[in-house]
C-alpha positions in Angstrom: 118.8 114.6 129.8 116.0 115.8 131.6 112.5 116.0 129.9 112.2 119.6 129.8 115.8 119.5 128.9 114.7 117.6 125.9 111.5 119.8 125.1 113.0 123.5 125.2 116.0 121.8 123.1 113.3 120.9 120.6 111.5 123.5 121.0 113.8 126.7 120.3 115.1 124.4 116.9 118.2 125.8 117.4 120.2 122.6 117.9 119.7 119.2 116.5 118.3 116.9 118.6 119.0 113.6 116.6 122.1 112.3 119.1 119.9 112.9 121.7 117.5 109.9 120.4 118.4 106.1 120.6 117.2 105.3 117.4 118.0 101.0 118.5 114.4 101.0 119.1 112.6 102.5 117.3 109.3 101.3 115.9 106.4 102.3 113.8 103.4 100.9 115.3 100.7 99.6 113.0 102.9 99.8 110.1 104.5 95.8 110.3 104.1 94.7 106.7 102.4 91.6 106.5 102.8 89.8 102.8 99.3 88.7 101.3 98.6 87.5 97.9 95.7 88.8 96.0 94.2 87.5 92.6 93.3 89.7 90.0 91.5 89.4 86.2 93.9 90.7 83.7 92.3 93.6 82.6 92.8 95.5 86.5 96.6 94.5 86.4 96.8 96.2 83.0 94.8 99.7 84.7 96.9 99.5 87.2 100.0 99.1 85.4 99.2 101.8 83.4 98.3 103.8 86.1 101.4 103.0 88.2 103.5 104.2 84.9 101.1 107.6 85.1 101.7 108.2 88.7 105.9 107.1 87.9 105.4 104.6 91.3 105.4 100.5 91.3 102.2 99.1 90.9 102.4 97.6 94.4 102.6 101.7 95.7 99.3 102.1 94.0 97.8 99.1 95.4 98.3 100.0 98.9 97.4 103.7 98.3 94.4 103.3 96.9 93.2 100.5 99.7 94.5 103.1 102.2 92.3 105.9 100.6 89.7 103.9 101.1 90.0 102.3 104.3 90.7 105.9 105.8 87.5 107.0 104.0 85.0 104.1 105.8 86.9 104.9 108.5 85.6 108.7 108.6 82.7 107.6 107.5 81.7 105.7 110.3 82.5 107.7 112.8 80.5 110.3 111.3 77.4 108.0 111.8 
């Protein structure tokens, strides 16, 4: 299928395009997982666990979310200065 045909099919939203994609080579740049170990004081773990329970997610999810939010905020601050 030519790119123009694919674009039209997508833009028209009349047909499902998933069958036209090769998902075997799908990659998510900059999202490769890498394991790290971090030691926290017990009070931080307790606070993280309480927040995770409140949010209905895992402790790891809270940590990832908060770190990502903070890093995005720092990046935006640096770009604007």
